[in-house]
C-alpha positions as CSV (number, residue, x, y, z in Angstrom):
1,M,85.5,36.5,141.5
2,T,89.4,37.2,142.1
3,N,92.6,34.8,142.5
4,K,94.0,36.7,145.1
5,P,95.4,34.6,148.1
6,A,93.8,36.5,151.0
7,Q,90.4,37.1,148.9
8,L,90.3,33.1,148.4
9,L,91.1,32.5,152.0
10,F,88.3,34.8,153.2
11,E,85.8,33.0,150.4
12,A,86.8,29.5,152.1
13,L,86.3,30.8,155.5
14,L,82.9,32.2,154.6
15,S,81.8,28.8,153.3
16,K,83.0,27.1,156.1
17,F,81.5,29.4,158.5
18,C,78.1,29.4,156.9
19,K,77.5,26.0,157.2
20,Q,77.0,26.6,160.9
21,D,73.7,27.5,162.5
22,G,72.9,31.6,162.4
23,V,75.9,32.1,160.2
24,A,75.2,33.9,157.1
25,P,77.0,35.9,154.7
26,G,76.4,39.9,154.7
27,K,77.9,43.3,154.2
28,M,79.6,45.6,156.2
29,M,80.2,49.2,154.7
30,S,80.0,47.4,151.5
31,A,82.4,44.7,152.0
32,P,81.9,40.9,152.2
33,A,81.2,40.2,155.7
34,M,80.0,37.3,158.0
35,K,76.9,37.5,160.2
36,Y,75.5,35.5,163.2
37,R,71.6,36.3,163.5
38,G,72.0,39.3,161.7
39,K,74.8,40.8,163.3
40,V,78.5,40.9,161.5
41,F,81.2,39.7,163.4
42,A,83.9,39.6,160.4
43,F,84.2,41.2,157.3
44,F,87.0,41.2,154.3
45,Y,88.4,44.7,153.1
46,K,91.3,45.4,151.2
47,E,93.4,42.2,151.7
48,E,92.3,42.3,155.5
49,M,90.0,40.9,157.8
50,T,88.6,42.9,160.6
51,F,87.1,41.0,163.7
52,K,84.6,42.2,166.4
53,L,86.4,40.6,169.3
54,G,85.4,43.3,172.2
55,K,87.4,45.9,173.8
56,D,88.9,43.9,176.5
57,F,90.6,41.8,173.3
58,D,94.3,41.8,173.6
59,A,96.0,41.4,170.4
60,D,99.4,41.4,171.4
61,A,98.7,38.6,174.0
62,Y,96.9,36.5,171.0
63,G,100.3,36.7,168.7
64,I,99.0,39.4,166.6
65,S,101.8,41.9,165.5
66,N,100.0,43.3,162.2
67,W,96.9,44.7,163.6
68,T,95.2,48.0,164.2
69,Y,91.6,48.9,165.2
70,L,89.1,49.7,163.0
71,S,88.9,53.4,162.0
72,P,86.3,54.1,159.2
73,F,85.5,57.4,159.9
74,K,88.1,60.5,159.4
75,N,86.4,62.7,162.4
76,K,85.7,60.0,165.0
77,P,88.2,57.8,167.3
78,P,88.6,54.3,166.2
79,M,86.5,51.3,167.0
80,K,88.4,49.4,169.7
81,A,85.6,46.6,169.7
82,W,87.2,45.8,166.3
83,I,90.6,44.7,165.4
84,T,91.7,44.6,161.4
85,V,94.4,41.8,160.5
86,S,96.7,42.3,157.8
87,A,96.8,39.2,155.2
88,T,100.6,39.2,156.4
89,Q,99.2,36.8,159.5
90,S,96.2,35.6,157.8
91,N,97.1,32.3,159.1
92,L,95.3,33.4,162.2
93,W,92.4,34.4,160.2
94,E,90.1,31.3,161.3
95,A,91.0,31.4,164.8
96,L,90.0,34.8,165.0
97,T,86.5,34.2,163.1
98,Q,85.9,31.4,165.3
99,K,86.7,33.7,168.3
100,A,84.5,36.6,167.0
101,L,81.7,34.3,166.5
102,D,82.0,32.9,169.8
103,Q,82.2,36.5,171.3
104,I,78.8,37.4,169.3
105,A,76.9,34.0,170.1
106,R,77.2,34.7,173.8
């Protein structure tokens, strides 16, 4: 267990969201994650959170300035259904977690 603020925030969100029906902790590429009925919708890695929001999600319109597409593979294009948001905008993490859950629960 660490005392880094971003890690603590993720752990608090995990605890909160896992109280909802169908949501459980999991792993995504060895990182701690949140799953809905077995499918990952958000995960935490290196002081950032990554959310599955769909290819049509407009991060700029949502007010997110410090984000990137998830790009875990050197020889493959970014995964545009996933966005990674820096801890500098961790104030948005809870709303984005809810949005990702809503998206996957459709």
